[in-house]
C-alpha atoms as an extended CHARMM CRD file, in Angstrom:
* protein
*
       278  EXT
         1         1  MET       CA             -4.7290000000       62.8850000000       36.3530000000  PROA      1               0.0000000000
         2         2  ILE       CA             -2.5670000000       63.5390000000       39.4150000000  PROA      2               0.0000000000
         3         3  VAL       CA             -2.8620000000       60.9870000000       42.2280000000  PROA      3               0.0000000000
         4         4  TYR       CA             -1.3800000000       60.5040000000       45.6720000000  PROA      4               0.0000000000
         5         5  LEU       CA              0.5800000000       57.3520000000       46.4810000000  PROA      5               0.0000000000
         6         6  ASN       CA              2.5870000000       56.8090000000       49.6470000000  PROA      6               0.0000000000
         7         7  GLY       CA              3.6860000000       60.3890000000       50.2250000000  PROA      7               0.0000000000
         8         8  LYS       CA              4.0000000000       61.5090000000       46.5990000000  PROA      8               0.0000000000
         9         9  PHE       CA              1.7500000000       63.3540000000       44.1550000000  PROA      9               0.0000000000
        10        10  LEU       CA              2.3710000000       62.0330000000       40.6560000000  PROA      10              0.0000000000
        11        11  PRO       CA              0.6940000000       61.2430000000       37.3120000000  PROA      11              0.0000000000
        12        12  LEU       CA             -1.5450000000       58.1800000000       37.4180000000  PROA      12              0.0000000000
        13        13  GLU       CA              0.5750000000       56.3100000000       34.8590000000  PROA      13              0.0000000000
        14        14  GLU       CA              3.6120000000       56.6260000000       37.1420000000  PROA      14              0.0000000000
        15        15  ALA       CA              1.8610000000       55.2080000000       40.2120000000  PROA      15              0.0000000000
        16        16  HSD       CA              2.9880000000       51.6360000000       40.9460000000  PROA      16              0.0000000000
        17        17  ILE       CA              2.7560000000       49.2190000000       43.8620000000  PROA      17              0.0000000000
        18        18  SER       CA              4.5040000000       45.9610000000       44.7660000000  PROA      18              0.0000000000
        19        19  VAL       CA              2.9680000000       42.7250000000       43.4620000000  PROA      19              0.0000000000
        20        20  LEU       CA              3.2800000000       41.5120000000       47.0640000000  PROA      20              0.0000000000
        21        21  ASP       CA              0.9850000000       44.2480000000       48.3290000000  PROA      21              0.0000000000
        22        22  ARG       CA             -1.6520000000       42.5400000000       50.4830000000  PROA      22              0.0000000000
        23        23  GLY       CA             -4.3260000000       44.5990000000       48.8050000000  PROA      23              0.0000000000
        24        24  PHE       CA             -3.3550000000       42.9830000000       45.4890000000  PROA      24              0.0000000000
        25        25  ILE       CA             -2.8390000000       39.4640000000       46.8900000000  PROA      25              0.0000000000
        26        26  PHE       CA             -5.6490000000       39.2630000000       49.4680000000  PROA      26              0.0000000000
        27        27  ALA       CA             -7.8680000000       42.3680000000       49.0030000000  PROA      27              0.0000000000
        28        28  ASP       CA             -6.6240000000       43.2220000000       52.4990000000  PROA      28              0.0000000000
        29        29  GLY       CA             -7.6990000000       46.8390000000       52.7030000000  PROA      29              0.0000000000
        30        30  VAL       CA            -10.5210000000       49.3620000000       52.8750000000  PROA      30              0.0000000000
        31        31  TYR       CA            -11.6530000000       52.3650000000       50.8530000000  PROA      31              0.0000000000
        32        32  GLU       CA            -13.8340000000       55.4670000000       50.7970000000  PROA      32              0.0000000000
        33        33  VAL       CA            -15.5050000000       57.5040000000       48.0480000000  PROA      33              0.0000000000
        34        34  ILE       CA            -16.0510000000       61.1730000000       48.8640000000  PROA      34              0.0000000000
        35        35  PRO       CA            -17.9920000000       63.5330000000       46.5880000000  PROA      35              0.0000000000
        36        36  VAL       CA            -16.6770000000       67.0210000000       45.9730000000  PROA      36              0.0000000000
        37        37  TYR       CA            -18.9790000000       69.9110000000       45.0270000000  PROA      37              0.0000000000
        38        38  GLY       CA            -17.5700000000       73.3050000000       44.1000000000  PROA      38              0.0000000000
        39        39  ARG       CA            -14.1190000000       71.9090000000       45.0370000000  PROA      39              0.0000000000
        40        40  GLN       CA            -15.3550000000       71.3510000000       48.5980000000  PROA      40              0.0000000000
        41        41  LEU       CA            -15.3570000000       67.9140000000       50.2250000000  PROA      41              0.0000000000
        42        42  PHE       CA            -18.8900000000       66.7560000000       51.0490000000  PROA      42              0.0000000000
        43        43  ARG       CA            -19.5880000000       65.3640000000       54.5540000000  PROA      43              0.0000000000
        44        44  LEU       CA            -15.8550000000       64.8560000000       55.1020000000  PROA      44              0.0000000000
        45        45  THR       CA            -16.0930000000       64.2880000000       58.8550000000  PROA      45              0.0000000000
        46        46  GLU       CA            -18.5700000000       61.4620000000       58.3490000000  PROA      46              0.0000000000
        47        47  HSD       CA            -16.4790000000       59.8380000000       55.6110000000  PROA      47              0.0000000000
        48        48  LEU       CA            -13.2870000000       59.9580000000       57.6810000000  PROA      48              0.0000000000
        49        49  GLN       CA            -15.1060000000       58.4830000000       60.6670000000  PROA      49              0.0000000000
        50        50  ARG       CA            -16.4080000000       55.6030000000       58.5470000000  PROA      50              0.0000000000
        51        51  LEU       CA            -12.8700000000       55.0820000000       57.2470000000  PROA      51              0.0000000000
        52        52  GLU       CA            -11.6160000000       54.9240000000       60.8260000000  PROA      52              0.0000000000
        53        53  ASN       CA            -14.3340000000       52.3990000000       61.6960000000  PROA      53              0.0000000000
        54        54  SER       CA            -13.4030000000       50.1970000000       58.7300000000  PROA      54              0.0000000000
        55        55  LEU       CA             -9.7070000000       50.3250000000       59.6130000000  PROA      55              0.0000000000
        56        56  ASN       CA            -10.4380000000       49.3950000000       63.2100000000  PROA      56              0.0000000000
        57        57  SER       CA            -12.5480000000       46.4600000000       62.0320000000  PROA      57              0.0000000000
        58        58  ILE       CA             -9.6520000000       44.9690000000       60.0400000000  PROA      58              0.0000000000
        59        59  LYS       CA             -7.1070000000       45.7790000000       62.7640000000  PROA      59              0.0000000000
        60        60  LEU       CA             -5.1530000000       48.2570000000       60.6550000000  PROA      60              0.0000000000
        61        61  PRO       CA             -4.0920000000       51.5070000000       62.3690000000  PROA      61              0.0000000000
        62        62  ASN       CA             -4.8820000000       54.6820000000       60.4670000000  PROA      62              0.0000000000
        63        63  PRO       CA             -1.5480000000       55.7410000000       58.8990000000  PROA      63              0.0000000000
        64        64  LEU       CA             -2.5140000000       59.4280000000       58.7970000000  PROA      64              0.0000000000
        65        65  THR       CA             -3.9810000000       62.0180000000       61.1180000000  PROA      65              0.0000000000
        66        66  GLN       CA             -7.2180000000       63.7740000000       60.1990000000  PROA      66              0.0000000000
        67        67  GLN       CA             -5.2920000000       66.9330000000       59.3180000000  PROA      67              0.0000000000
        68        68  GLN       CA             -2.9390000000       64.9640000000       57.0580000000  PROA      68              0.0000000000
        69        69  TRP       CA             -5.9220000000       63.4180000000       55.3040000000  PROA      69              0.0000000000
        70        70  ILE       CA             -7.4590000000       66.8550000000       54.7690000000  PROA      70              0.0000000000
        71        71  GLU       CA             -4.2280000000       68.2330000000       53.3060000000  PROA      71              0.0000000000
        72        72  ILE       CA             -3.7920000000       65.2720000000       50.9460000000  PROA      72              0.0000000000
        73        73  LEU       CA             -7.4050000000       65.2930000000       49.7810000000  PROA      73              0.0000000000
        74        74  GLU       CA             -7.4500000000       69.0440000000       49.2040000000  PROA      74              0.0000000000
        75        75  THR       CA             -4.1830000000       68.8410000000       47.2540000000  PROA      75              0.0000000000
        76        76  VAL       CA             -5.5160000000       66.0820000000       45.0040000000  PROA      76              0.0000000000
        77        77  ILE       CA             -8.6300000000       68.1940000000       44.3530000000  PROA      77              0.0000000000
        78        78  ALA       CA             -6.5020000000       71.2330000000       43.5330000000  PROA      78              0.0000000000
        79        79  LYS       CA             -4.2150000000       69.2840000000       41.1640000000  PROA      79              0.0000000000
        80        80  ASN       CA             -7.1220000000       67.9090000000       39.1160000000  PROA      80              0.0000000000
        81        81  THR       CA             -9.7030000000       69.6690000000       36.9590000000  PROA      81              0.0000000000
        82        82  GLY       CA            -13.4010000000       69.9770000000       37.6220000000  PROA      82              0.0000000000
        83        83  GLU       CA            -15.4580000000       71.8020000000       40.2020000000  PROA      83              0.0000000000
        84        84  ASN       CA            -17.2310000000       68.5370000000       41.0540000000  PROA      84              0.0000000000
        85        85  GLN       CA            -15.0950000000       65.4700000000       41.6670000000  PROA      85              0.0000000000
        86        86  SER       CA            -15.3260000000       61.9950000000       43.1510000000  PROA      86              0.0000000000
        87        87  ILE       CA            -12.3930000000       61.2310000000       45.4350000000  PROA      87              0.0000000000
        88        88  TYR       CA            -11.4120000000       57.5960000000       45.8440000000  PROA      88              0.0000000000
        89        89  LEU       CA             -9.0330000000       56.6910000000       48.6620000000  PROA      89              0.0000000000
        90        90  GLN       CA             -7.7300000000       53.2470000000       49.5100000000  PROA      90              0.0000000000
        91        91  ILE       CA             -5.5620000000       51.8780000000       52.2920000000  PROA      91              0.0000000000
        92        92  THR       CA             -4.0960000000       48.3800000000       52.2050000000  PROA      92              0.0000000000
        93        93  ARG       CA             -1.9050000000       46.6090000000       54.7310000000  PROA      93              0.0000000000
        94        94  GLY       CA              0.9910000000       47.0450000000       52.3200000000  PROA      94              0.0000000000
        95        95  PRO       CA              3.5960000000       44.6670000000       50.8970000000  PROA      95              0.0000000000
        96        96  ALA       CA              4.5650000000       41.5480000000       52.8360000000  PROA      96              0.0000000000
        97        97  LYS       CA              5.4330000000       37.8910000000       52.3080000000  PROA      97              0.0000000000
        98        98  ARG       CA              2.3220000000       36.0180000000       51.1770000000  PROA      98              0.0000000000
        99        99  ASP       CA              0.7810000000       34.5880000000       54.3380000000  PROA      99              0.0000000000
       100       100  HSD       CA             -2.8630000000       34.4650000000       55.4290000000  PROA      100             0.0000000000
       101       101  ASN       CA             -1.7850000000       35.7050000000       58.8570000000  PROA      101             0.0000000000
       102       102  PHE       CA             -1.0120000000       39.3860000000       58.4290000000  PROA      102             0.0000000000
       103       103  PRO       CA              2.2410000000       40.7610000000       59.8660000000  PROA      103             0.0000000000
       104       104  GLU       CA              2.1930000000       42.5870000000       63.1950000000  PROA      104             0.0000000000
       105       105  GLN       CA              4.2020000000       45.4130000000       61.6510000000  PROA      105             0.0000000000
       106       106  SER       CA              3.6170000000       46.6360000000       58.1020000000  PROA      106             0.0000000000
       107       107  VAL       CA              3.8320000000       49.8100000000       56.0510000000  PROA      107             0.0000000000
       108       108  PRO       CA              0.3440000000       50.5280000000       54.6410000000  PROA      108             0.0000000000
       109       109  THR       CA             -0.1630000000       51.5280000000       51.0370000000  PROA      109             0.0000000000
       110       110  VAL       CA             -2.1530000000       54.7700000000       50.7870000000  PROA      110             0.0000000000
       111       111  PHE       CA             -3.6510000000       55.7630000000       47.4470000000  PROA      111             0.0000000000
       112       112  VAL       CA             -5.9280000000       58.6820000000       46.4930000000  PROA      112             0.0000000000
       113       113  MET       CA             -7.2920000000       59.6180000000       43.0720000000  PROA      113             0.0000000000
       114       114  SER       CA             -9.9620000000       61.8720000000       41.5930000000  PROA      114             0.0000000000
       115       115  ASP       CA            -12.5840000000       61.3060000000       38.8980000000  PROA      115             0.0000000000
       116       116  GLU       CA            -15.0180000000       63.7550000000       37.3630000000  PROA      116             0.0000000000
       117       117  LEU       CA            -18.3720000000       63.8670000000       39.1350000000  PROA      117             0.0000000000
       118       118  LYS       CA            -21.1560000000       65.0030000000       36.8490000000  PROA      118             0.0000000000
       119       119  PRO       CA            -23.8580000000       67.1000000000       38.5350000000  PROA      119             0.0000000000
       120       120  ALA       CA            -26.9800000000       65.1100000000       39.3020000000  PROA      120             0.0000000000
       121       121  SER       CA            -30.1400000000       65.9570000000       37.3880000000  PROA      121             0.0000000000
       122       122  PRO       CA            -33.6980000000       64.8770000000       38.1030000000  PROA      122             0.0000000000
       123       123  SER       CA            -33.9840000000       61.2160000000       37.1440000000  PROA      123             0.0000000000
       124       124  THR       CA            -36.7350000000       59.6760000000       35.0540000000  PROA      124             0.0000000000
       125       125  GLY       CA            -36.1750000000       56.4730000000       36.9830000000  PROA      125             0.0000000000
       126       126  VAL       CA            -34.1500000000       53.2730000000       36.6490000000  PROA      126             0.0000000000
       127       127  LYS       CA            -34.7220000000       49.5390000000       36.6250000000  PROA      127             0.0000000000
       128       128  ALA       CA            -33.5770000000       47.1630000000       39.3650000000  PROA      128             0.0000000000
       129       129  ILE       CA            -33.7560000000       43.4610000000       40.1030000000  PROA      129             0.0000000000
       130       130  THR       CA            -33.7530000000       41.4960000000       43.3430000000  PROA      130             0.0000000000
       131       131  CYS       CA            -30.9860000000       38.9910000000       44.0960000000  PROA      131             0.0000000000
       132       132  ASN       CA            -30.1060000000       36.7230000000       46.9810000000  PROA      132             0.0000000000
       133       133  ASP       CA            -27.4440000000       38.3760000000       49.1290000000  PROA      133             0.0000000000
       134       134  THR       CA            -24.3990000000       36.1730000000       48.5480000000  PROA      134             0.0000000000
       135       135  ARG       CA            -21.8910000000       38.4580000000       50.2800000000  PROA      135             0.0000000000
       136       136  TRP       CA            -19.9640000000       37.8330000000       53.4870000000  PROA      136             0.0000000000
       137       137  GLN       CA            -21.0640000000       38.5670000000       57.0550000000  PROA      137             0.0000000000
       138       138  ASN       CA            -19.3050000000       41.9320000000       57.5350000000  PROA      138             0.0000000000
       139       139  CYS       CA            -20.8650000000       44.2280000000       54.9580000000  PROA      139             0.0000000000
       140       140  ASP       CA            -20.5760000000       47.1800000000       57.3490000000  PROA      140             0.0000000000
       141       141  ILE       CA            -16.8280000000       47.2460000000       56.6060000000  PROA      141             0.0000000000
       142       142  LYS       CA            -16.0550000000       49.2210000000       53.4410000000  PROA      142             0.0000000000
       143       143  SER       CA            -13.7150000000       46.5100000000       52.2220000000  PROA      143             0.0000000000
       144       144  ILE       CA            -11.9950000000       46.4670000000       48.8400000000  PROA      144             0.0000000000
       145       145  ALA       CA            -13.0110000000       42.7630000000       48.5890000000  PROA      145             0.0000000000
       146       146  LEU       CA            -15.9630000000       43.4750000000       46.3020000000  PROA      146             0.0000000000
       147       147  LEU       CA            -16.1200000000       40.4410000000       44.0040000000  PROA      147             0.0000000000
       148       148  ALA       CA            -19.5320000000       39.3460000000       45.2910000000  PROA      148             0.0000000000
       149       149  ASN       CA            -20.8710000000       42.8910000000       44.7770000000  PROA      149             0.0000000000
       150       150  ILE       CA            -19.3820000000       42.9710000000       41.2820000000  PROA      150             0.0000000000
       151       151  LEU       CA            -21.0560000000       39.7110000000       40.2740000000  PROA      151             0.0000000000
       152       152  LEU       CA            -24.4020000000       40.8650000000       41.6870000000  PROA      152             0.0000000000
       153       153  ARG       CA            -24.1520000000       44.1760000000       39.8320000000  PROA      153             0.0000000000
       154       154  ARG       CA            -23.2300000000       42.2910000000       36.6560000000  PROA      154             0.0000000000
       155       155  GLN       CA            -26.3420000000       40.1540000000       37.0730000000  PROA      155             0.0000000000
       156       156  ALA       CA            -28.3880000000       43.3570000000       37.1620000000  PROA      156             0.0000000000
       157       157  ILE       CA            -26.6570000000       44.7920000000       34.0810000000  PROA      157             0.0000000000
       158       158  GLU       CA            -27.2530000000       41.5920000000       32.1090000000  PROA      158             0.0000000000
       159       159  ALA       CA            -30.9470000000       41.8550000000       33.0290000000  PROA      159             0.0000000000
       160       160  GLY       CA            -31.1020000000       45.4110000000       31.6520000000  PROA      160             0.0000000000
       161       161  ALA       CA            -31.1470000000       47.0010000000       35.1310000000  PROA      161             0.0000000000
       162       162  VAL       CA            -28.7700000000       49.3550000000       36.9020000000  PROA      162             0.0000000000
       163       163  GLU       CA            -28.8220000000       47.8760000000       40.4020000000  PROA      163             0.0000000000
       164       164  ALA       CA            -29.4240000000       44.6580000000       42.3030000000  PROA      164             0.0000000000
       165       165  ILE       CA            -31.4330000000       44.9290000000       45.5240000000  PROA      165             0.0000000000
       166       166  LEU       CA            -30.1480000000       42.2520000000       47.8850000000  PROA      166             0.0000000000
       167       167  ILE       CA            -32.4050000000       39.9590000000       49.8860000000  PROA      167             0.0000000000
       168       168  ARG       CA            -31.2880000000       37.9770000000       52.9390000000  PROA      168             0.0000000000
       169       169  ASP       CA            -33.6740000000       35.6660000000       54.7990000000  PROA      169             0.0000000000
       170       170  GLY       CA            -36.6850000000       37.3390000000       53.2260000000  PROA      170             0.0000000000
       171       171  TYR       CA            -35.6750000000       40.9210000000       54.0320000000  PROA      171             0.0000000000
       172       172  VAL       CA            -34.1220000000       43.7910000000       52.0710000000  PROA      172             0.0000000000
       173       173  MET       CA            -30.5270000000       44.6030000000       52.9690000000  PROA      173             0.0000000000
       174       174  GLU       CA            -29.1720000000       47.1290000000       50.4330000000  PROA      174             0.0000000000
       175       175  GLY       CA            -28.1010000000       47.4080000000       46.8020000000  PROA      175             0.0000000000
       176       176  SER       CA            -24.9140000000       45.9390000000       45.3720000000  PROA      176             0.0000000000
       177       177  ALA       CA            -23.4170000000       49.4340000000       45.6850000000  PROA      177             0.0000000000
       178       178  SER       CA            -26.1260000000       51.4910000000       47.3620000000  PROA      178             0.0000000000
       179       179  ASN       CA            -28.5450000000       51.7810000000       50.2450000000  PROA      179             0.0000000000
       180       180  VAL       CA            -32.2770000000       51.2650000000       49.7210000000  PROA      180             0.0000000000
       181       181  PHE       CA            -35.3690000000       53.2520000000       50.7220000000  PROA      181             0.0000000000
       182       182  VAL       CA            -38.9990000000       52.3430000000       50.0850000000  PROA      182             0.0000000000
       183       183  VAL       CA            -42.1320000000       54.4240000000       50.5190000000  PROA      183             0.0000000000
       184       184  ILE       CA            -45.1540000000       52.7010000000       52.0460000000  PROA      184             0.0000000000
       185       185  ASP       CA            -48.2940000000       54.6500000000       52.9890000000  PROA      185             0.0000000000
       186       186  GLY       CA            -46.3440000000       57.8860000000       52.4920000000  PROA      186             0.0000000000
       187       187  ILE       CA            -43.5720000000       56.8980000000       54.9200000000  PROA      187             0.0000000000
       188       188  ALA       CA            -39.9890000000       56.4720000000       53.7110000000  PROA      188             0.0000000000
       189       189  ILE       CA            -38.3890000000       53.3800000000       55.2500000000  PROA      189             0.0000000000
       190       190  THR       CA            -34.7910000000       52.1460000000       55.1110000000  PROA      190             0.0000000000
       191       191  PRO       CA            -33.3520000000       49.0300000000       56.7680000000  PROA      191             0.0000000000
       192       192  PRO       CA            -31.6580000000       49.6420000000       60.1420000000  PROA      192             0.0000000000
       193       193  LYS       CA            -27.8860000000       49.5080000000       60.3170000000  PROA      193             0.0000000000
       194       194  SER       CA            -26.4000000000       46.0820000000       60.9310000000  PROA      194             0.0000000000
       195       195  GLN       CA            -23.3980000000       43.9550000000       59.9520000000  PROA      195             0.0000000000
       196       196  PHE       CA            -25.1460000000       43.2590000000       56.6310000000  PROA      196             0.0000000000
       197       197  ILE       CA            -25.4770000000       46.9130000000       55.5910000000  PROA      197             0.0000000000
       198       198  LEU       CA            -22.8700000000       49.5530000000       54.8170000000  PROA      198             0.0000000000
       199       199  PRO       CA            -23.6190000000       52.6550000000       56.9220000000  PROA      199             0.0000000000
       200       200  GLY       CA            -24.1380000000       54.9920000000       53.9860000000  PROA      200             0.0000000000
       201       201  ILE       CA            -23.2520000000       58.6620000000       54.3660000000  PROA      201             0.0000000000
       202       202  THR       CA            -25.9410000000       59.6500000000       51.8370000000  PROA      202             0.0000000000
       203       203  ARG       CA            -28.4250000000       57.3510000000       53.5940000000  PROA      203             0.0000000000
       204       204  ASP       CA            -27.8340000000       59.1350000000       56.8970000000  PROA      204             0.0000000000
       205       205  LEU       CA            -28.0700000000       62.5670000000       55.2860000000  PROA      205             0.0000000000
       206       206  ILE       CA            -31.4270000000       61.6900000000       53.7260000000  PROA      206             0.0000000000
       207       207  ILE       CA            -32.8030000000       60.6020000000       57.1000000000  PROA      207             0.0000000000
       208       208  GLU       CA            -31.4610000000       63.7870000000       58.7000000000  PROA      208             0.0000000000
       209       209  ALA       CA            -32.8690000000       65.9960000000       55.9360000000  PROA      209             0.0000000000
       210       210  MET       CA            -36.3000000000       64.3640000000       56.0400000000  PROA      210             0.0000000000
       211       211  GLN       CA            -36.5130000000       64.7120000000       59.8020000000  PROA      211             0.0000000000
       212       212  THR       CA            -35.5650000000       68.3900000000       59.5430000000  PROA      212             0.0000000000
       213       213  ALA       CA            -38.2770000000       68.8960000000       56.9160000000  PROA      213             0.0000000000
       214       214  TYR       CA            -40.8260000000       66.9520000000       59.0220000000  PROA      214             0.0000000000
       215       215  LEU       CA            -41.2510000000       64.3420000000       56.3160000000  PROA      215             0.0000000000
       216       216  PRO       CA            -42.1710000000       60.8490000000       57.6110000000  PROA      216             0.0000000000
       217       217  CYS       CA            -39.1140000000       58.5920000000       57.6600000000  PROA      217             0.0000000000
       218       218  LYS       CA            -38.0100000000       55.6450000000       59.7640000000  PROA      218             0.0000000000
       219       219  GLU       CA            -35.5190000000       52.7910000000       60.0000000000  PROA      219             0.0000000000
       220       220  ALA       CA            -37.2320000000       49.3880000000       59.9980000000  PROA      220             0.0000000000
       221       221  ASP       CA            -36.9540000000       45.9260000000       58.4940000000  PROA      221             0.0000000000
       222       222  ILE       CA            -38.4140000000       45.6960000000       54.9860000000  PROA      222             0.0000000000
       223       223  SER       CA            -39.8200000000       42.3430000000       53.8980000000  PROA      223             0.0000000000
       224       224  VAL       CA            -39.8160000000       41.2000000000       50.2870000000  PROA      224             0.0000000000
       225       225  GLU       CA            -43.6000000000       41.5720000000       50.3240000000  PROA      225             0.0000000000
       226       226  GLN       CA            -43.2910000000       45.2020000000       51.4350000000  PROA      226             0.0000000000
       227       227  LEU       CA            -40.6690000000       45.8610000000       48.7690000000  PROA      227             0.0000000000
       228       228  GLU       CA            -42.9450000000       44.4700000000       46.0820000000  PROA      228             0.0000000000
       229       229  SER       CA            -45.9150000000       46.5650000000       47.2540000000  PROA      229             0.0000000000
       230       230  ALA       CA            -44.0140000000       49.8270000000       47.8300000000  PROA      230             0.0000000000
       231       231  THR       CA            -45.2520000000       52.8770000000       45.9450000000  PROA      231             0.0000000000
       232       232  GLU       CA            -41.6870000000       54.2030000000       45.6640000000  PROA      232             0.0000000000
       233       233  ILE       CA            -38.2140000000       52.6270000000       45.7970000000  PROA      233             0.0000000000
       234       234  TRP       CA            -34.9520000000       54.5940000000       45.8690000000  PROA      234             0.0000000000
       235       235  VAL       CA            -31.2870000000       53.5590000000       45.7860000000  PROA      235             0.0000000000
       236       236  THR       CA            -28.8120000000       56.0010000000       47.3070000000  PROA      236             0.0000000000
       237       237  SER       CA            -25.0420000000       56.5270000000       47.4130000000  PROA      237             0.0000000000
       238       238  SER       CA            -22.4430000000       59.2880000000       47.3050000000  PROA      238             0.0000000000
       239       239  THR       CA            -22.2290000000       59.1460000000       43.4980000000  PROA      239             0.0000000000
       240       240  LYS       CA            -25.8170000000       58.0820000000       42.6690000000  PROA      240             0.0000000000
       241       241  GLU       CA            -27.2770000000       60.5270000000       45.2010000000  PROA      241             0.0000000000
       242       242  ILE       CA            -30.9810000000       59.4560000000       45.1310000000  PROA      242             0.0000000000
       243       243  LEU       CA            -32.1610000000       57.3470000000       42.2010000000  PROA      243             0.0000000000
       244       244  PRO       CA            -35.8380000000       56.3860000000       41.9190000000  PROA      244             0.0000000000
       245       245  VAL       CA            -36.5050000000       52.8000000000       40.8580000000  PROA      245             0.0000000000
       246       246  ILE       CA            -39.5330000000       52.6570000000       38.5380000000  PROA      246             0.0000000000
       247       247  GLN       CA            -39.3160000000       48.9830000000       37.6030000000  PROA      247             0.0000000000
       248       248  LEU       CA            -38.3980000000       46.0300000000       39.8260000000  PROA      248             0.0000000000
       249       249  ASP       CA            -38.0490000000       42.5300000000       38.3930000000  PROA      249             0.0000000000
       250       250  GLU       CA            -39.9550000000       43.6440000000       35.2650000000  PROA      250             0.0000000000
       251       251  LYS       CA            -42.8570000000       44.9330000000       37.3790000000  PROA      251             0.0000000000
       252       252  THR       CA            -43.8200000000       48.6000000000       37.5370000000  PROA      252             0.0000000000
       253       253  VAL       CA            -43.1740000000       50.3940000000       40.8250000000  PROA      253             0.0000000000
       254       254  GLY       CA            -46.0080000000       52.7310000000       41.7940000000  PROA      254             0.0000000000
       255       255  THR       CA            -47.0840000000       54.7950000000       38.8040000000  PROA      255             0.0000000000
       256       256  GLY       CA            -43.9670000000       53.8960000000       36.8200000000  PROA      256             0.0000000000
       257       257  LYS       CA            -42.5970000000       57.3990000000       37.3440000000  PROA      257             0.0000000000
       258       258  PRO       CA            -40.5090000000       59.0340000000       40.1060000000  PROA      258             0.0000000000
       259       259  GLY       CA            -42.7790000000       59.5060000000       43.1150000000  PROA      259             0.0000000000
       260       260  VAL       CA            -43.8940000000       62.5860000000       44.9970000000  PROA      260             0.0000000000
       261       261  VAL       CA            -41.8350000000       61.8100000000       48.0940000000  PROA      261             0.0000000000
       262       262  TRP       CA            -38.7030000000       61.2240000000       46.0020000000  PROA      262             0.0000000000
       263       263  SER       CA            -39.2280000000       64.5890000000       44.2870000000  PROA      263             0.0000000000
       264       264  GLN       CA            -39.4220000000       66.3470000000       47.6460000000  PROA      264             0.0000000000
       265       265  VAL       CA            -36.3410000000       64.6250000000       49.0220000000  PROA      265             0.0000000000
       266       266  TRP       CA            -34.3250000000       65.1410000000       45.8420000000  PROA      266             0.0000000000
       267       267  GLU       CA            -35.0280000000       68.8830000000       45.9700000000  PROA      267             0.0000000000
       268       268  ILE       CA            -34.0830000000       69.0510000000       49.6580000000  PROA      268             0.0000000000
       269       269  TYR       CA            -30.8340000000       67.2170000000       48.9230000000  PROA      269             0.0000000000
       270       270  GLN       CA            -29.9120000000       69.5600000000       46.0600000000  PROA      270             0.0000000000
       271       271  ASN       CA            -30.7060000000       72.6350000000       48.1570000000  PROA      271             0.0000000000
       272       272  TYR       CA            -28.5300000000       71.2590000000       50.9560000000  PROA      272             0.0000000000
       273       273  LYS       CA            -25.5650000000       70.9870000000       48.5740000000  PROA      273             0.0000000000
       274       274  GLN       CA            -26.1200000000       74.4420000000       47.1380000000  PROA      274             0.0000000000
       275       275  LYS       CA            -26.2520000000       76.1200000000       50.5500000000  PROA      275             0.0000000000
       276       276  LEU       CA            -22.9800000000       74.5500000000       51.5920000000  PROA      276             0.0000000000
       277       277  TYR       CA            -20.9370000000       74.8800000000       48.4360000000  PROA      277             0.0000000000
       278       278  SER       CA            -22.4860000000       77.4910000000       46.1520000000  PROA      278             0.0000000000
């Protein structure tokens, strides 16, 4: 695997950072995950804008221009195998003396790598559990400080599920690493954007695609009671795409199979990819 680190393209095993890097010491940094289909970056403009928003939120200037980002990302894609890839990029505040107050001037650490992205196939459905949202107050920042998310996901894995759906004050927020949709009375609903929800690129694309196809969809608060009575539940992300949840907290969702609305949206999503990158 060839990665990018601070101006150089090199094998992964040769990529090293300082132990004083603030990303290592404090998780002082942000990241993005961008899918690649047919060696073409998917929704790149939206991902770079979210990266910019995250950087602004932690008061870290973007170290690269948009054109520089494009050149780096395309080079990493070209230097690695696979028509479909998952690009991970991370920016930290860089190395500095350990101090909770970050330095006014620093040299950010910029890292980019690629993993294989296996093409999505129609899902037979997954299991999920609900958990209290124990994360911090700024979930809209795509921070590398993910310990709370990791522990919540681990709780799901230990329960035989693939995702934890997070509940705060009686309402659905999102998954430990995904956004959430439910279908009630034939209408797809996802929680509105807020400081407690990561503004998902896939989430936004699903809303856009459903509106274009005249399929009922809206952003609205989802209570625990609505979640439990939903006929369909989906979790969405750049790598998961759209996964139907067929069991929640050991209870069957809907018919116990992927729903009709999910099937329609999944097909629309796949067609969208094919038109752009076939």
